[in-house]
N, CA, C and O atoms as CSV, one atom per row, in Angstrom:
chain,resi,resn,atom,element,x,y,z
A,1,MET,N,N,87.183,204.991,69.181
A,1,MET,CA,C,86.401,204.584,70.326
A,1,MET,C,C,85.430,203.484,69.906
A,1,MET,O,O,84.877,203.535,68.808
A,2,ALA,N,N,85.223,202.513,70.751
A,2,ALA,CA,C,84.339,201.390,70.452
A,2,ALA,C,C,82.888,201.846,70.482
A,2,ALA,O,O,82.530,202.749,71.238
A,3,PRO,N,N,82.060,201.225,69.664
A,3,PRO,CA,C,80.639,201.584,69.696
A,3,PRO,C,C,80.046,201.280,71.068
A,3,PRO,O,O,80.483,200.374,71.778
A,4,GLU,N,N,79.044,202.067,71.406
A,4,GLU,CA,C,78.413,201.871,72.723
A,4,GLU,C,C,77.733,200.518,72.796
A,4,GLU,O,O,77.099,200.073,71.839
A,5,SER,N,N,77.869,199.879,73.927
A,5,SER,CA,C,77.249,198.582,74.145
A,5,SER,C,C,76.280,198.719,75.307
A,5,SER,O,O,76.509,199.484,76.243
A,6,HIS,N,N,75.215,197.980,75.230
A,6,HIS,CA,C,74.242,197.982,76.315
A,6,HIS,C,C,74.565,196.934,77.360
A,6,HIS,O,O,73.816,196.754,78.320
A,7,ARG,N,N,75.677,196.245,77.176
A,7,ARG,CA,C,76.100,195.232,78.134
A,7,ARG,C,C,77.005,195.852,79.184
A,7,ARG,O,O,77.769,196.775,78.902
A,8,LEU,N,N,76.909,195.345,80.360
A,8,LEU,CA,C,77.766,195.774,81.455
A,8,LEU,C,C,79.168,195.205,81.243
A,8,LEU,O,O,79.318,194.001,81.034
A,9,SER,N,N,80.176,196.038,81.293
A,9,SER,CA,C,81.567,195.593,81.175
A,9,SER,C,C,82.246,195.743,82.517
A,9,SER,O,O,82.479,196.851,83.000
A,10,ILE,N,N,82.557,194.608,83.105
A,10,ILE,CA,C,83.227,194.616,84.399
A,10,ILE,C,C,84.718,194.429,84.229
A,10,ILE,O,O,85.514,195.049,84.933
A,11,LEU,N,N,85.098,193.571,83.292
A,11,LEU,CA,C,86.502,193.247,83.072
A,11,LEU,C,C,86.983,193.835,81.744
A,11,LEU,O,O,86.226,193.912,80.776
A,12,THR,N,N,88.232,194.240,81.714
A,12,THR,CA,C,88.836,194.674,80.463
A,12,THR,C,C,89.170,193.438,79.631
A,12,THR,O,O,89.137,192.314,80.132
A,13,ALA,N,N,89.489,193.655,78.362
A,13,ALA,CA,C,89.871,192.532,77.497
A,13,ALA,C,C,91.100,191.824,78.052
A,13,ALA,O,O,91.182,190.597,77.994
A,14,GLN,N,N,92.053,192.574,78.587
A,14,GLN,CA,C,93.260,191.978,79.169
A,14,GLN,C,C,92.908,191.121,80.386
A,14,GLN,O,O,93.469,190.039,80.559
A,15,GLU,N,N,92.004,191.582,81.213
A,15,GLU,CA,C,91.595,190.814,82.395
A,15,GLU,C,C,90.876,189.526,81.997
A,15,GLU,O,O,91.076,188.485,82.622
A,16,VAL,N,N,90.049,189.592,80.967
A,16,VAL,CA,C,89.366,188.395,80.470
A,16,VAL,C,C,90.407,187.400,79.954
A,16,VAL,O,O,90.312,186.204,80.230
A,17,ASP,N,N,91.401,187.889,79.206
A,17,ASP,CA,C,92.462,187.013,78.704
A,17,ASP,C,C,93.265,186.419,79.855
A,17,ASP,O,O,93.607,185.236,79.826
A,18,ASP,N,N,93.568,187.226,80.863
A,18,ASP,CA,C,94.308,186.718,82.024
A,18,ASP,C,C,93.555,185.585,82.716
A,18,ASP,O,O,94.162,184.612,83.165
A,19,LEU,N,N,92.237,185.713,82.798
A,19,LEU,CA,C,91.424,184.701,83.477
A,19,LEU,C,C,91.165,183.471,82.614
A,19,LEU,O,O,91.242,182.344,83.105
A,20,TYR,N,N,90.859,183.675,81.340
A,20,TYR,CA,C,90.344,182.585,80.513
A,20,TYR,C,C,91.225,182.217,79.325
A,20,TYR,O,O,90.955,181.221,78.653
A,21,GLY,N,N,92.257,182.984,79.052
A,21,GLY,CA,C,93.120,182.695,77.909
A,21,GLY,C,C,94.208,181.703,78.265
A,21,GLY,O,O,94.420,181.377,79.433
A,22,LEU,N,N,94.894,181.231,77.236
A,22,LEU,CA,C,96.043,180.351,77.452
A,22,LEU,C,C,97.031,181.018,78.402
A,22,LEU,O,O,97.223,182.232,78.340
A,23,PRO,N,N,97.650,180.250,79.268
A,23,PRO,CA,C,98.675,180.833,80.138
A,23,PRO,C,C,99.850,181.360,79.311
A,23,PRO,O,O,100.199,180.789,78.278
A,24,HIS,N,N,100.441,182.434,79.771
A,24,HIS,CA,C,101.645,182.992,79.154
A,24,HIS,C,C,102.784,182.755,80.130
A,24,HIS,O,O,103.003,183.539,81.054
A,25,PHE,N,N,103.512,181.651,79.912
A,25,PHE,CA,C,104.529,181.211,80.859
A,25,PHE,C,C,105.874,181.882,80.635
A,25,PHE,O,O,106.280,182.133,79.500
A,26,THR,N,N,106.554,182.166,81.732
A,26,THR,CA,C,107.972,182.501,81.697
A,26,THR,C,C,108.736,181.178,81.731
A,26,THR,O,O,108.129,180.121,81.902
A,27,GLU,N,N,110.057,181.225,81.571
A,27,GLU,CA,C,110.841,179.986,81.661
A,27,GLU,C,C,110.693,179.351,83.044
A,27,GLU,O,O,110.626,178.128,83.162
A,28,GLU,N,N,110.641,180.168,84.074
A,28,GLU,CA,C,110.459,179.638,85.430
A,28,GLU,C,C,109.103,178.941,85.552
A,28,GLU,O,O,109.000,177.866,86.141
A,29,ASP,N,N,108.064,179.565,84.987
A,29,ASP,CA,C,106.736,178.943,84.994
A,29,ASP,C,C,106.766,177.603,84.264
A,29,ASP,O,O,106.188,176.622,84.733
A,30,ARG,N,N,107.437,177.566,83.121
A,30,ARG,CA,C,107.508,176.320,82.351
A,30,ARG,C,C,108.179,175.217,83.152
A,30,ARG,O,O,107.730,174.070,83.142
A,31,ARG,N,N,109.263,175.569,83.851
A,31,ARG,CA,C,109.939,174.549,84.671
A,31,ARG,C,C,108.993,174.016,85.748
A,31,ARG,O,O,109.018,172.826,86.063
A,32,LEU,N,N,108.168,174.884,86.308
A,32,LEU,CA,C,107.247,174.472,87.367
A,32,LEU,C,C,106.072,173.666,86.809
A,32,LEU,O,O,105.820,172.549,87.261
A,33,TYR,N,N,105.364,174.216,85.846
A,33,TYR,CA,C,104.112,173.604,85.386
A,33,TYR,C,C,104.311,172.402,84.466
A,33,TYR,O,O,103.423,171.555,84.369
A,34,PHE,N,N,105.454,172.310,83.790
A,34,PHE,CA,C,105.692,171.167,82.923
A,34,PHE,C,C,106.545,170.094,83.595
A,34,PHE,O,O,106.963,169.134,82.947
A,35,ALA,N,N,106.802,170.255,84.886
A,35,ALA,CA,C,107.444,169.180,85.662
A,35,ALA,C,C,106.407,168.085,85.876
A,35,ALA,O,O,105.218,168.372,86.021
A,36,LEU,N,N,106.846,166.850,85.895
A,36,LEU,CA,C,105.917,165.730,86.013
A,36,LEU,C,C,106.101,165.000,87.338
A,36,LEU,O,O,107.220,164.679,87.739
A,37,SER,N,N,104.984,164.746,88.007
A,37,SER,CA,C,105.009,163.883,89.182
A,37,SER,C,C,105.211,162.451,88.697
A,37,SER,O,O,105.084,162.189,87.501
A,38,PRO,N,N,105.523,161.513,89.603
A,38,PRO,CA,C,105.648,160.110,89.165
A,38,PRO,C,C,104.379,159.589,88.476
A,38,PRO,O,O,104.471,158.870,87.481
A,39,ALA,N,N,103.214,159.939,88.988
A,39,ALA,CA,C,101.956,159.479,88.374
A,39,ALA,C,C,101.775,160.091,86.987
A,39,ALA,O,O,101.343,159.414,86.054
A,40,GLU,N,N,102.109,161.378,86.859
A,40,GLU,CA,C,101.994,162.033,85.556
A,40,GLU,C,C,103.013,161.448,84.581
A,40,GLU,O,O,102.718,161.285,83.397
A,41,HIS,N,N,104.179,161.139,85.063
A,41,HIS,CA,C,105.208,160.534,84.216
A,41,HIS,C,C,104.719,159.184,83.694
A,41,HIS,O,O,104.942,158.855,82.529
A,42,ASP,N,N,104.058,158.404,84.541
A,42,ASP,CA,C,103.498,157.121,84.105
A,42,ASP,C,C,102.444,157.324,83.020
A,42,ASP,O,O,102.385,156.558,82.058
A,43,LEU,N,N,101.604,158.365,83.174
A,43,LEU,CA,C,100.601,158.674,82.149
A,43,LEU,C,C,101.272,158.972,80.815
A,43,LEU,O,O,100.869,158.448,79.777
A,44,VAL,N,N,102.290,159.810,80.849
A,44,VAL,CA,C,102.987,160.193,79.625
A,44,VAL,C,C,103.671,158.977,79.009
A,44,VAL,O,O,103.659,158.813,77.789
A,45,ASP,N,N,104.262,158.132,79.830
A,45,ASP,CA,C,104.929,156.933,79.322
A,45,ASP,C,C,103.950,155.954,78.674
A,45,ASP,O,O,104.350,155.146,77.836
A,46,SER,N,N,102.676,156.019,79.052
A,46,SER,CA,C,101.683,155.097,78.491
A,46,SER,C,C,101.181,155.526,77.117
A,46,SER,O,O,100.459,154.776,76.461
A,47,VAL,N,N,101.552,156.710,76.682
A,47,VAL,CA,C,101.124,157.224,75.377
A,47,VAL,C,C,102.032,156.638,74.295
A,47,VAL,O,O,103.229,156.448,74.510
A,48,HIS,N,N,101.446,156.358,73.135
A,48,HIS,CA,C,102.171,155.637,72.090
A,48,HIS,C,C,103.023,156.511,71.169
A,48,HIS,O,O,103.987,156.017,70.583
A,49,THR,N,N,102.695,157.790,71.028
A,49,THR,CA,C,103.497,158.638,70.144
A,49,THR,C,C,104.031,159.840,70.915
A,49,THR,O,O,103.426,160.298,71.884
A,50,ILE,N,N,105.164,160.331,70.467
A,50,ILE,CA,C,105.784,161.485,71.124
A,50,ILE,C,C,104.911,162.725,70.968
A,50,ILE,O,O,104.792,163.515,71.905
A,51,SER,N,N,104.302,162.906,69.803
A,51,SER,CA,C,103.438,164.078,69.595
A,51,SER,C,C,102.309,164.123,70.613
A,51,SER,O,O,102.059,165.158,71.230
A,52,VAL,N,N,101.634,163.002,70.782
A,52,VAL,CA,C,100.513,162.941,71.725
A,52,VAL,C,C,101.016,163.125,73.155
A,52,VAL,O,O,100.360,163.783,73.963
A,53,ALA,N,N,102.166,162.553,73.469
A,53,ALA,CA,C,102.737,162.708,74.806
A,53,ALA,C,C,103.087,164.166,75.094
A,53,ALA,O,O,102.864,164.656,76.201
A,54,MET,N,N,103.631,164.852,74.103
A,54,MET,CA,C,103.975,166.260,74.300
A,54,MET,C,C,102.734,167.108,74.537
A,54,MET,O,O,102.743,168.002,75.384
A,55,HIS,N,N,101.673,166.833,73.797
A,55,HIS,CA,C,100.434,167.570,74.002
A,55,HIS,C,C,99.811,167.232,75.365
A,55,HIS,O,O,99.193,168.092,75.993
A,56,LEU,N,N,99.970,165.999,75.814
A,56,LEU,CA,C,99.491,165.632,77.137
A,56,LEU,C,C,100.210,166.458,78.207
A,56,LEU,O,O,99.578,166.948,79.143
A,57,ILE,N,N,101.517,166.610,78.069
A,57,ILE,CA,C,102.268,167.422,79.038
A,57,ILE,C,C,101.819,168.874,78.971
A,57,ILE,O,O,101.699,169.530,80.006
A,58,LEU,N,N,101.567,169.388,77.768
A,58,LEU,CA,C,101.057,170.760,77.654
A,58,LEU,C,C,99.722,170.897,78.371
A,58,LEU,O,O,99.524,171.816,79.167
A,59,GLN,N,N,98.801,169.967,78.081
A,59,GLN,CA,C,97.492,170.043,78.717
A,59,GLN,C,C,97.593,169.921,80.237
A,59,GLN,O,O,96.889,170.618,80.967
A,60,LEU,N,N,98.463,169.041,80.707
A,60,LEU,CA,C,98.675,168.919,82.156
A,60,LEU,C,C,99.174,170.235,82.747
A,60,LEU,O,O,98.660,170.697,83.766
A,61,GLY,N,N,100.172,170.833,82.109
A,61,GLY,CA,C,100.727,172.088,82.603
A,61,GLY,C,C,99.704,173.209,82.603
A,61,GLY,O,O,99.607,173.962,83.573
A,62,TYR,N,N,98.943,173.328,81.529
A,62,TYR,CA,C,97.927,174.373,81.453
A,62,TYR,C,C,96.824,174.134,82.488
A,62,TYR,O,O,96.312,175.079,83.089
A,63,PHE,N,N,96.467,172.867,82.689
A,63,PHE,CA,C,95.454,172.545,83.693
A,63,PHE,C,C,95.960,172.871,85.096
A,63,PHE,O,O,95.208,173.397,85.917
A,64,LYS,N,N,97.217,172.566,85.376
A,64,LYS,CA,C,97.793,172.897,86.689
A,64,LYS,C,C,97.747,174.403,86.921
A,64,LYS,O,O,97.471,174.858,88.031
A,65,ALA,N,N,98.017,175.166,85.877
A,65,ALA,CA,C,98.087,176.621,86.011
A,65,ALA,C,C,96.714,177.272,86.135
A,65,ALA,O,O,96.537,178.193,86.933
A,66,LYS,N,N,95.736,176.802,85.352
A,66,LYS,CA,C,94.454,177.515,85.281
A,66,LYS,C,C,93.219,176.674,85.590
A,66,LYS,O,O,92.107,177.200,85.619
A,67,ARG,N,N,93.401,175.376,85.821
A,67,ARG,CA,C,92.271,174.478,86.090
A,67,ARG,C,C,91.218,174.553,84.983
A,67,ARG,O,O,90.016,174.471,85.237
A,68,GLN,N,N,91.702,174.710,83.752
A,68,GLN,CA,C,90.847,174.728,82.573
A,68,GLN,C,C,91.563,173.988,81.457
A,68,GLN,O,O,92.769,173.748,81.519
A,69,PHE,N,N,90.803,173.634,80.444
A,69,PHE,CA,C,91.386,173.050,79.246
A,69,PHE,C,C,91.269,174.051,78.112
A,69,PHE,O,O,90.392,174.915,78.112
A,70,PHE,N,N,92.167,173.919,77.145
A,70,PHE,CA,C,92.215,174.855,76.037
A,70,PHE,C,C,92.319,174.118,74.712
A,70,PHE,O,O,92.907,173.041,74.621
A,71,VAL,N,N,91.737,174.723,73.696
A,71,VAL,CA,C,91.934,174.299,72.321
A,71,VAL,C,C,92.922,175.309,71.750
A,71,VAL,O,O,92.680,176.515,71.805
A,72,TYR,N,N,94.029,174.826,71.205
A,72,TYR,CA,C,95.062,175.741,70.738
A,72,TYR,C,C,95.637,175.252,69.415
A,72,TYR,O,O,95.628,174.058,69.115
A,73,ALA,N,N,96.123,176.179,68.652
A,73,ALA,CA,C,96.867,175.843,67.443
A,73,ALA,C,C,98.323,175.637,67.841
A,73,ALA,O,O,98.834,176.319,68.729
A,74,ARG,N,N,98.973,174.714,67.193
A,74,ARG,CA,C,100.365,174.417,67.524
A,74,ARG,C,C,101.239,175.664,67.462
A,74,ARG,O,O,102.168,175.817,68.255
A,75,GLU,N,N,100.942,176.548,66.525
A,75,GLU,CA,C,101.730,177.759,66.345
A,75,GLU,C,C,101.643,178.696,67.559
A,75,GLU,O,O,102.560,179.483,67.793
A,76,THR,N,N,100.563,178.620,68.324
A,76,THR,CA,C,100.393,179.517,69.474
A,76,THR,C,C,101.114,179.018,70.724
A,76,THR,O,O,101.251,179.759,71.698
A,77,VAL,N,N,101.573,177.776,70.703
A,77,VAL,CA,C,102.234,177.210,71.891
A,77,VAL,C,C,103.648,176.728,71.566
A,77,VAL,O,O,104.173,175.838,72.235
A,78,THR,N,N,104.254,177.308,70.555
A,78,THR,CA,C,105.569,176.865,70.078
A,78,THR,C,C,106.621,176.887,71.176
A,78,THR,O,O,107.373,175.924,71.327
A,79,GLU,N,N,106.688,177.974,71.948
A,79,GLU,CA,C,107.706,178.067,72.994
A,79,GLU,C,C,107.493,177.004,74.071
A,79,GLU,O,O,108.456,176.428,74.578
A,80,ASP,N,N,106.233,176.746,74.418
A,80,ASP,CA,C,105.950,175.722,75.418
A,80,ASP,C,C,106.291,174.331,74.882
A,80,ASP,O,O,106.867,173.512,75.598
A,81,LEU,N,N,105.936,174.065,73.621
A,81,LEU,CA,C,106.281,172.775,73.013
A,81,LEU,C,C,107.795,172.579,72.952
A,81,LEU,O,O,108.296,171.482,73.200
A,82,GLU,N,N,108.507,173.634,72.624
A,82,GLU,CA,C,109.971,173.542,72.551
A,82,GLU,C,C,110.549,173.219,73.926
A,82,GLU,O,O,111.472,172.412,74.033
A,83,HIS,N,N,110.022,173.835,74.968
A,83,HIS,CA,C,110.478,173.548,76.325
A,83,HIS,C,C,110.234,172.071,76.666
A,83,HIS,O,O,111.124,171.388,77.173
A,84,VAL,N,N,109.023,171.594,76.382
A,84,VAL,CA,C,108.676,170.198,76.670
A,84,VAL,C,C,109.571,169.258,75.870
A,84,VAL,O,O,110.044,168.250,76.396
A,85,ARG,N,N,109.803,169.585,74.603
A,85,ARG,CA,C,110.659,168.749,73.750
A,85,ARG,C,C,112.072,168.651,74.328
A,85,ARG,O,O,112.623,167.558,74.453
A,86,LEU,N,N,112.642,169.783,74.673
A,86,LEU,CA,C,114.008,169.781,75.193
A,86,LEU,C,C,114.106,169.096,76.553
A,86,LEU,O,O,115.114,168.461,76.864
A,87,ARG,N,N,113.070,169.226,77.348
A,87,ARG,CA,C,113.107,168.692,78.711
A,87,ARG,C,C,112.791,167.204,78.776
A,87,ARG,O,O,113.387,166.477,79.571
A,88,HIS,N,N,111.863,166.746,77.950
A,88,HIS,CA,C,111.345,165.388,78.126
A,88,HIS,C,C,111.577,164.420,76.970
A,88,HIS,O,O,111.470,163.209,77.164
A,89,PHE,N,N,111.892,164.920,75.763
A,89,PHE,CA,C,111.924,164.033,74.606
A,89,PHE,C,C,113.120,164.304,73.709
A,89,PHE,O,O,113.546,165.450,73.563
A,90,PRO,N,N,113.662,163.254,73.110
A,90,PRO,CA,C,114.781,163.411,72.179
A,90,PRO,C,C,114.305,163.611,70.738
A,90,PRO,O,O,114.859,163.009,69.818
A,91,VAL,N,N,113.298,164.440,70.535
A,91,VAL,CA,C,112.781,164.681,69.189
A,91,VAL,C,C,113.725,165.656,68.486
A,91,VAL,O,O,113.957,166.757,68.987
A,92,PRO,N,N,114.266,165.271,67.347
A,92,PRO,CA,C,115.247,166.133,66.702
A,92,PRO,C,C,114.670,167.425,66.135
A,92,PRO,O,O,115.386,168.423,66.050
A,93,ASP,N,N,113.407,167.438,65.749
A,93,ASP,CA,C,112.865,168.597,65.063
A,93,ASP,C,C,111.407,168.811,65.459
A,93,ASP,O,O,110.643,167.854,65.587
A,94,MET,N,N,111.031,170.066,65.649
A,94,MET,CA,C,109.646,170.388,65.992
A,94,MET,C,C,108.693,170.021,64.855
A,94,MET,O,O,107.501,169.828,65.097
A,95,ALA,N,N,109.189,169.921,63.627
A,95,ALA,CA,C,108.340,169.545,62.499
A,95,ALA,C,C,107.770,168.139,62.673
A,95,ALA,O,O,106.756,167.796,62.067
A,96,ASP,N,N,108.432,167.324,63.508
A,96,ASP,CA,C,107.948,165.971,63.763
A,96,ASP,C,C,106.740,165.955,64.702
A,96,ASP,O,O,106.075,164.928,64.836
A,97,ILE,N,N,106.457,167.073,65.345
A,97,ILE,CA,C,105.352,167.148,66.294
A,97,ILE,C,C,104.082,167.538,65.552
A,97,ILE,O,O,103.993,168.613,64.960
A,98,LYS,N,N,103.120,166.659,65.595
A,98,LYS,CA,C,101.853,166.874,64.896
A,98,LYS,C,C,100.845,167.538,65.834
A,98,LYS,O,O,101.021,167.568,67.052
A,99,GLY,N,N,99.786,168.065,65.227
A,99,GLY,CA,C,98.686,168.619,66.012
A,99,GLY,C,C,97.915,167.504,66.688
A,99,GLY,O,O,98.111,166.326,66.389
A,100,LEU,N,N,97.047,167.881,67.594
A,100,LEU,CA,C,96.278,166.924,68.374
A,100,LEU,C,C,94.855,166.857,67.823
A,100,LEU,O,O,94.211,167.891,67.642
A,101,SER,N,N,94.363,165.652,67.557
A,101,SER,CA,C,92.987,165.509,67.065
A,101,SER,C,C,92.006,165.759,68.204
A,101,SER,O,O,92.351,165.615,69.377
A,102,LYS,N,N,90.797,166.130,67.850
A,102,LYS,CA,C,89.780,166.407,68.870
A,102,LYS,C,C,89.494,165.186,69.744
A,102,LYS,O,O,89.439,165.335,70.965
A,103,PRO,N,N,89.308,163.979,69.182
A,103,PRO,CA,C,89.055,162.827,70.056
A,103,PRO,C,C,90.202,162.563,71.037
A,103,PRO,O,O,89.968,162.227,72.198
A,104,THR,N,N,91.434,162.718,70.564
A,104,THR,CA,C,92.587,162.497,71.446
A,104,THR,C,C,92.646,163.572,72.517
A,104,THR,O,O,92.925,163.276,73.678
A,105,ARG,N,N,92.383,164.826,72.135
A,105,ARG,CA,C,92.379,165.928,73.102
A,105,ARG,C,C,91.333,165.684,74.195
A,105,ARG,O,O,91.616,165.845,75.382
A,106,LEU,N,N,90.129,165.296,73.784
A,106,LEU,CA,C,89.060,165.047,74.763
A,106,LEU,C,C,89.393,163.866,75.666
A,106,LEU,O,O,89.102,163.890,76.862
A,107,GLU,N,N,90.004,162.830,75.090
A,107,GLU,CA,C,90.420,161.672,75.897
A,107,GLU,C,C,91.472,162.088,76.926
A,107,GLU,O,O,91.408,161.678,78.085
A,108,GLN,N,N,92.433,162.896,76.501
A,108,GLN,CA,C,93.460,163.362,77.425
A,108,GLN,C,C,92.851,164.201,78.546
A,108,GLN,O,O,93.274,164.102,79.698
A,109,GLN,N,N,91.875,165.013,78.218
A,109,GLN,CA,C,91.228,165.838,79.245
A,109,GLN,C,C,90.548,164.964,80.295
A,109,GLN,O,O,90.605,165.270,81.486
A,110,GLN,N,N,89.916,163.895,79.870
A,110,GLN,CA,C,89.279,162.989,80.824
A,110,GLN,C,C,90.314,162.288,81.696
A,110,GLN,O,O,90.094,162.084,82.890
A,111,VAL,N,N,91.446,161.921,81.095
A,111,VAL,CA,C,92.534,161.292,81.858
A,111,VAL,C,C,93.068,162.267,82.907
A,111,VAL,O,O,93.304,161.885,84.053
A,112,ILE,N,N,93.255,163.525,82.509
A,112,ILE,CA,C,93.757,164.540,83.442
A,112,ILE,C,C,92.765,164.759,84.572
A,112,ILE,O,O,93.157,164.850,85.735
A,113,LEU,N,N,91.489,164.842,84.240
A,113,LEU,CA,C,90.471,165.008,85.290
A,113,LEU,C,C,90.502,163.832,86.257
A,113,LEU,O,O,90.397,164.016,87.470
A,114,GLY,N,N,90.647,162.627,85.722
A,114,GLY,CA,C,90.734,161.447,86.585
A,114,GLY,C,C,91.974,161.471,87.458
A,114,GLY,O,O,91.932,161.090,88.628
A,115,CYS,N,N,93.074,161.918,86.883
A,115,CYS,CA,C,94.341,162.002,87.618
A,115,CYS,C,C,94.242,163.010,88.761
A,115,CYS,O,O,94.820,162.802,89.828
A,116,TRP,N,N,93.525,164.079,88.541
A,116,TRP,CA,C,93.390,165.135,89.548
A,116,TRP,C,C,92.191,164.919,90.466
A,116,TRP,O,O,91.904,165.762,91.317
A,117,GLY,N,N,91.488,163.799,90.303
A,117,GLY,CA,C,90.369,163.493,91.182
A,117,GLY,C,C,89.128,164.297,90.872
A,117,GLY,O,O,88.206,164.359,91.685
A,118,ALA,N,N,89.094,164.917,89.695
A,118,ALA,CA,C,87.920,165.700,89.306
A,118,ALA,C,C,86.970,164.798,88.526
A,118,ALA,O,O,87.383,163.803,87.932
A,119,THR,N,N,85.701,165.159,88.540
A,119,THR,CA,C,84.715,164.419,87.756
A,119,THR,C,C,83.927,165.404,86.912
A,119,THR,O,O,83.725,166.556,87.296
A,120,GLY,N,N,83.495,164.938,85.779
A,120,GLY,CA,C,82.713,165.801,84.906
A,120,GLY,C,C,83.576,166.834,84.207
A,120,GLY,O,O,84.803,166.803,84.294
A,121,GLN,N,N,82.927,167.734,83.523
A,121,GLN,CA,C,83.615,168.746,82.734
A,121,GLN,C,C,83.411,170.139,83.333
A,121,GLN,O,O,83.446,171.134,82.609
A,122,LYS,N,N,83.202,170.216,84.636
A,122,LYS,CA,C,82.871,171.490,85.271
A,122,LYS,C,C,84.006,172.498,85.253
A,122,LYS,O,O,83.769,173.686,85.470
A,123,THR,N,N,85.244,172.055,84.998
A,123,THR,CA,C,86.362,172.993,84.948
A,123,THR,C,C,86.311,173.835,83.689
A,123,THR,O,O,86.915,174.907,83.645
A,124,GLY,N,N,85.605,173.378,82.663
A,124,GLY,CA,C,85.408,174.162,81.468
A,124,GLY,C,C,86.471,173.941,80.410
A,124,GLY,O,O,87.637,173.684,80.712
A,125,VAL,N,N,86.044,174.048,79.176
A,125,VAL,CA,C,86.941,173.979,78.036
A,125,VAL,C,C,86.817,175.296,77.306
A,125,VAL,O,O,85.713,175.710,76.954
A,126,ARG,N,N,87.928,175.954,77.074
A,126,ARG,CA,C,87.924,177.236,76.364
A,126,ARG,C,C,88.280,176.999,74.905
A,126,ARG,O,O,89.324,176.420,74.605
A,127,ASN,N,N,87.433,177.436,74.010
A,127,ASN,CA,C,87.704,177.327,72.566
A,127,ASN,C,C,88.392,178.559,72.074
A,127,ASN,O,O,88.705,178.661,70.888
C-alpha cells in the first residue's frame, strides 16, 4: 500500500496518463492522426532531413490527438515512427532516423501552432 499523502487524489495514475501522457495509438489511430492535409504535407516537404520530417509528422499527429506537445525518447515511439516511415518515406532502416534536438523540437512546435492558428504555448508541453 502506498504511504498516506495529504494531497487530494482525484485521478488515478492511469487517468493522469490517459489525459497527459503520450497517445497510445492503434493502427487505425495511426492512419487517422498521421495522415497529412495538403498544408501539412507542404510543411513536411519543406524540411531538409527525413529524420526531422518524421518527427514533425509525429508531433503533428500527437498534437491532433491531444492538443499538447511531448518530449519523448525515440525508443518510446518506435511503432509510430515505423508507421510514418512506411507510409511517408523510403527510409531503408530505422537506424537512419536520429533523435530530435531541443531547438528543432521547439521550432516545430511553433510551426504546428501557427499551422493550427494557435498562438503562444498555452496548449502545454509535457516533459
